[in-house]
Structures are given as structure tokens and as C-alpha cells.
matplotlib code that plots the C-alpha trace (Angstrom):
import matplotlib.pyplot as plt

x = [-0.1, 1.1, 0.0, 0.3, -0.3, -1.0, -0.8, -2.0, -2.0, -4.4, -4.5, -7.2, -4.9, -7.7, -7.1, -10.8, -11.5, -15.1, -15.3, -14.9, -18.1, -17.5, -16.6, -15.5, -16.6, -13.0, -12.3, -15.0, -14.5, -13.9, -14.8, -12.3, -13.3, -11.0, -11.0, -8.3, -8.1, -9.4, -7.1, -8.6, -8.4, -7.5, -9.2, -9.4, -8.4, -8.6, -8.9, -8.2, -8.6, -7.1, -8.4, -7.0, -7.3, -10.1, -9.6, -12.1, -11.9, -13.6, -16.5, -18.0, -21.8, -24.4, -24.1, -27.3, -26.7, -23.1, -24.1, -26.9, -24.6, -21.8, -24.4, -26.0, -22.7, -21.4, -24.6, -24.5, -21.0, -19.1, -16.3, -16.8, -15.2, -16.7, -15.1, -17.2, -17.1, -17.4, -18.5, -15.9, -13.0, -12.5, -12.9, -13.9, -13.0, -14.8, -13.8, -16.1, -15.8, -11.8, -11.8, -9.5, -5.9, -6.6, -4.7, -6.4, -4.1, -5.7, -4.1, -5.5, -4.4, -4.8, -4.2]
y = [0.0, 3.4, 7.1, 9.7, 13.3, 15.3, 19.1, 21.3, 25.1, 27.2, 30.9, 33.2, 35.7, 38.2, 41.7, 42.7, 45.9, 46.0, 49.8, 49.4, 50.1, 47.7, 44.1, 41.5, 38.0, 36.8, 39.2, 37.7, 35.0, 31.6, 27.9, 25.1, 21.7, 18.8, 15.0, 12.7, 8.8, 6.7, 3.7, 0.4, -0.2, 3.6, 5.5, 9.2, 9.7, 13.4, 16.6, 20.3, 23.2, 26.7, 29.7, 32.9, 33.0, 30.2, 26.5, 23.9, 20.5, 17.6, 15.8, 12.7, 13.0, 11.7, 12.7, 14.8, 16.6, 17.3, 18.7, 20.9, 22.3, 23.1, 24.6, 26.7, 27.9, 29.0, 30.6, 32.6, 33.8, 31.7, 29.5, 25.8, 22.5, 19.1, 15.8, 13.2, 10.1, 11.0, 8.7, 5.9, 5.4, 9.1, 11.5, 15.0, 18.0, 21.3, 24.5, 27.5, 31.2, 31.7, 35.5, 37.6, 37.3, 34.5, 31.3, 27.9, 25.1, 21.6, 18.8, 15.3, 12.4, 9.0, 5.6]
z = [0.1, -0.6, -0.2, -2.7, -2.4, -5.5, -5.3, -8.3, -8.5, -10.7, -11.1, -12.4, -14.3, -14.8, -13.4, -13.1, -11.3, -9.9, -10.5, -14.3, -15.9, -18.8, -17.5, -19.9, -19.3, -19.2, -16.2, -13.8, -11.4, -13.0, -12.5, -13.3, -14.0, -15.0, -15.1, -14.1, -14.3, -11.5, -10.8, -9.7, -6.0, -5.2, -2.5, -2.3, 1.5, 1.4, -0.5, 0.6, -1.5, -0.6, -2.4, -1.2, 2.6, 2.5, 2.9, 1.9, 3.5, 1.8, 3.2, 1.8, 1.1, -1.2, -4.7, -5.2, -1.9, -2.7, -6.2, -4.8, -2.1, -4.7, -7.1, -4.4, -3.1, -6.6, -7.6, -4.4, -5.2, -2.7, -3.4, -3.5, -4.5, -5.7, -6.6, -8.3, -10.4, -14.0, -16.8, -17.6, -15.3, -14.3, -11.4, -12.0, -9.9, -10.1, -8.3, -8.4, -8.1, -8.3, -8.2, -10.5, -9.5, -6.9, -6.7, -6.1, -4.5, -4.6, -2.4, -3.0, -1.0, -2.6, -1.0]

ax = plt.figure().add_subplot(projection="3d")
ax.plot(x, y, z, "-o")
ax.set_aspect("equal")
plt.show()
């Protein structure tokens, strides 16, 4: 048995100023979503997402409840993270509302 920790960093490079009257779509908060392969017999033992000064620790919950909680948080302008099984042999990670200039650091622990 082995434990692997994966750390990934994403940056929203936009320099949006909320006082600008004309806001371009690419200068707003962003949502990232990506898939990665799910290896047989692997277990996601933990996930932590740090965005700015906020840290989100993963909790395991029922699929629909987790999706609703994520959707509600993002639509309310809050930052949120969601990992779920995707079609095929993949896991999908979504992180919502990374504000302009912010960095999101994702740490996933796999056993």
C-alpha cells in the first residue's frame, strides 16, 4: 500500500476591477473543471482546496446533496469544490468562483 499526495495550483490571471463600467466576461470569477483517471483499488483519502485565505476540507456526502450544495454555493457567489465520479474510469474535480488574481491550490491524498 502506498499514499500519494498530489498538489496542483491554478491561477485566475484576470485583473478585473469591480469599479470598471464595462466588464469583460473573461475578467470575472472563473470555475475550473477537470477529469483525471481513476485507478482500480485507489481510495481518495482526503482533499483540501485553498483559495485566497479560505480553505475547503472535503466531506463525503450523497451525490445529489453534494451537487446541490456546490451549485448553491457557486450561484451565491461563494467559493466551493466538488469531486465526483465521471463517466468511464474518471474522477472530476470542480472548483467555483476563483476571483481575478486568486490562486487555488488543490491537495488530493490517494491511497
